C-alpha positions in Angstrom: 0.0 0.1 -0.1 2.8 2.5 0.9 4.5 1.6 -2.2 1.7 2.6 -4.4 1.3 5.7 -2.4 4.7 6.8 -2.9 4.7 6.0 -6.4 1.6 8.1 -7.0 3.4 10.9 -5.2 6.4 10.4 -7.6 4.2 10.7 -10.8 2.1 13.6 -9.3 5.6 15.5 -8.7 6.8 14.7 -12.3 3.5 15.8 -13.8 3.8 19.3 -11.9 7.5 19.5 -13.0 6.5 18.8 -16.6 3.7 21.6 -16.3 6.0 24.1 -15.0 8.7 23.4 -17.7 5.9 23.7 -20.4 4.8 27.0 -19.0 8.1 28.6 -19.5 8.1 27.9 -23.3 5.8 29.3 -26.1 5.7 28.7 -29.7 5.9 31.3 -32.4 5.6 30.8 -36.2 7.4 33.1 -38.7 5.0 35.1 -40.5 6.0 34.8 -44.1 4.5 37.9 -45.5 6.6 40.0 -43.2 9.7 38.1 -43.2 12.7 38.1 -45.6 16.4 37.3 -46.3 18.8 39.8 -48.0 22.3 39.1 -49.1 25.3 40.8 -50.7 28.3 39.7 -52.5 31.4 41.4 -54.2 31.9 41.2 -58.0 35.1 41.6 -59.8 36.3 43.2 -56.3 34.9 46.3 -57.5 31.1 46.4 -57.0 28.5 44.8 -54.8 25.7 42.8 -55.9 22.7 42.4 -53.6 19.6 40.3 -53.5 16.8 38.8 -51.6 15.4 35.3 -50.9 11.6 35.0 -49.7 9.1 32.5 -48.7 10.7 32.3 -45.0 8.8 29.9 -43.0 9.7 28.2 -39.7 9.1 28.0 -35.9 10.7 29.6 -32.8 10.4 27.9 -29.5 10.9 30.5 -26.8 12.1 29.7 -23.4 10.6 32.8 -21.6 12.8 32.2 -18.4 16.1 31.4 -20.2 16.2 32.8 -23.8 19.4 30.7 -24.4 17.4 27.6 -24.2 15.1 28.5 -27.0 15.3 27.1 -30.7 14.9 28.3 -34.1 14.2 26.0 -37.4 13.4 28.1 -40.6 13.5 27.5 -44.3 13.7 29.8 -47.4 12.3 29.1 -50.8 15.2 29.2 -53.3 13.0 29.9 -56.4 12.3 33.4 -54.9 16.0 34.6 -55.3 16.1 37.8 -56.9 18.8 40.4 -57.8 17.0 42.6 -60.0 18.7 41.3 -63.3 16.4 38.4 -64.8 19.6 36.9 -66.6 21.7 36.7 -63.4 18.5 35.4 -61.4 17.9 32.5 -63.9 21.8 31.5 -63.5 21.7 31.8 -59.7 18.8 29.2 -60.0 20.6 26.9 -62.3 22.7 24.0 -61.2 25.7 26.1 -61.3 24.3 27.8 -58.0 21.3 27.2 -56.0 19.9 24.4 -58.3 16.3 25.1 -57.4 14.9 21.9 -59.0 17.1 19.8 -56.7 17.4 22.0 -53.7 14.2 23.9 -53.4 14.9 25.0 -50.0 17.6 26.7 -47.6 17.4 25.2 -44.3 18.4 26.6 -40.9 18.3 24.8 -37.4 19.7 26.2 -34.4 22.2 24.2 -32.2 22.9 26.7 -29.6 22.0 30.5 -28.3 24.3 32.5 -26.3 24.3 35.9 -24.7 21.2 38.0 -23.5 18.4 39.4 -25.2 19.5 42.4 -27.6 23.0 40.8 -27.8 22.5 37.1 -28.6 24.7 34.8 -30.8 22.6 32.3 -32.8 24.5 29.2 -33.9 23.0 26.6 -36.0 23.4 24.3 -39.0 22.8 26.0 -42.6 21.9 23.7 -45.5 22.7 25.3 -48.9 22.7 23.6 -52.1 22.7 20.2 -50.3 25.8 21.2 -48.2 25.4 21.6 -44.5 27.8 23.6 -42.3 27.7 25.3 -38.9 27.4 29.1 -39.0 27.0 31.7 -36.4 24.6 34.6 -36.6 24.4 37.8 -34.6 20.7 38.7 -33.4 19.2 42.1 -33.0 15.8 41.3 -30.7 13.8 39.9 -30.1 11.5 42.9 -29.9 8.9 43.6 -27.0 5.9 41.6 -27.9 2.8 43.5 -29.0 -0.7 42.6 -30.3 -1.6 43.2 -34.0 -5.0 44.1 -35.4 -6.2 40.7 -35.0 -5.4 40.6 -31.4 -2.3 38.1 -32.2 0.6 38.6 -30.0 3.6 39.3 -32.2 7.4 39.9 -32.1 10.4 40.1 -34.4 14.0 39.9 -34.6 16.9 40.2 -37.1 19.8 37.8 -37.5 22.9 38.7 -39.5 26.1 36.9 -40.5 28.6 35.8 -43.0 29.9 32.7 -44.6 32.3 31.6 -47.4 30.4 30.4 -50.3 33.2 27.8 -51.1 32.7 26.1 -47.7 29.3 25.1 -49.2 30.7 24.2 -52.8 28.2 27.0 -53.9 29.2 28.3 -57.5 32.5 26.6 -57.5 31.5 24.7 -60.7 30.4 28.0 -62.5 32.5 29.4 -65.2 31.6 32.9 -63.4 33.1 31.9 -60.2 36.4 33.6 -60.4 34.5 36.7 -60.9 32.3 36.5 -57.6 33.7 37.1 -54.1 34.0 34.3 -51.8 32.5 36.0 -48.7 28.5 36.2 -48.4 27.0 38.5 -46.1 23.3 38.2 -45.3 20.6 39.7 -42.9 17.2 37.7 -42.2 14.4 39.7 -40.9 11.5 37.8 -39.3 8.2 38.6 -37.8 6.8 35.8 -35.4 3.3 35.1 -34.2 2.7 33.5 -30.9 0.6 30.5 -31.0 -2.2 29.6 -28.6 
């Protein structure tokens, strides 16, 4: 009898602990209509080409007690890449670069978050054109939550970083490769909606 009593207490305690942990976290989804990624790369070491990629989707699991225990998972649609020049965009979508038919998405999944709100480092695995490497992003935000016109609680943040495209074997088979810089700088701006 005592054994069953103590087992019941143990399970009750576990249930309360789990409830407490769940109360600390909230789930937010990325608002695609108000999110985008922008990038820049040098051309012939004399000018800078800028572009953007849309179709940003994903989820942020926010630990409200300890933001470093939060997590981010996001995707971008490669078919949306645009630099303002049709011929260049067509080349970027080809097998020489993004190969959108084979790699329709760019993937990012966080592996660690350090720092404090307003001065965060977001570390994660970036998958670009089928190659996955770890990158580190500087995060501006998240902003203080507020309700939109529909009464949904929203927030947002910007994450910026850079990587060497050759680490991802990106554009290395293209005849245009020598004319393109190796360092790619980028910024991702996202708006997130809190889920019930």
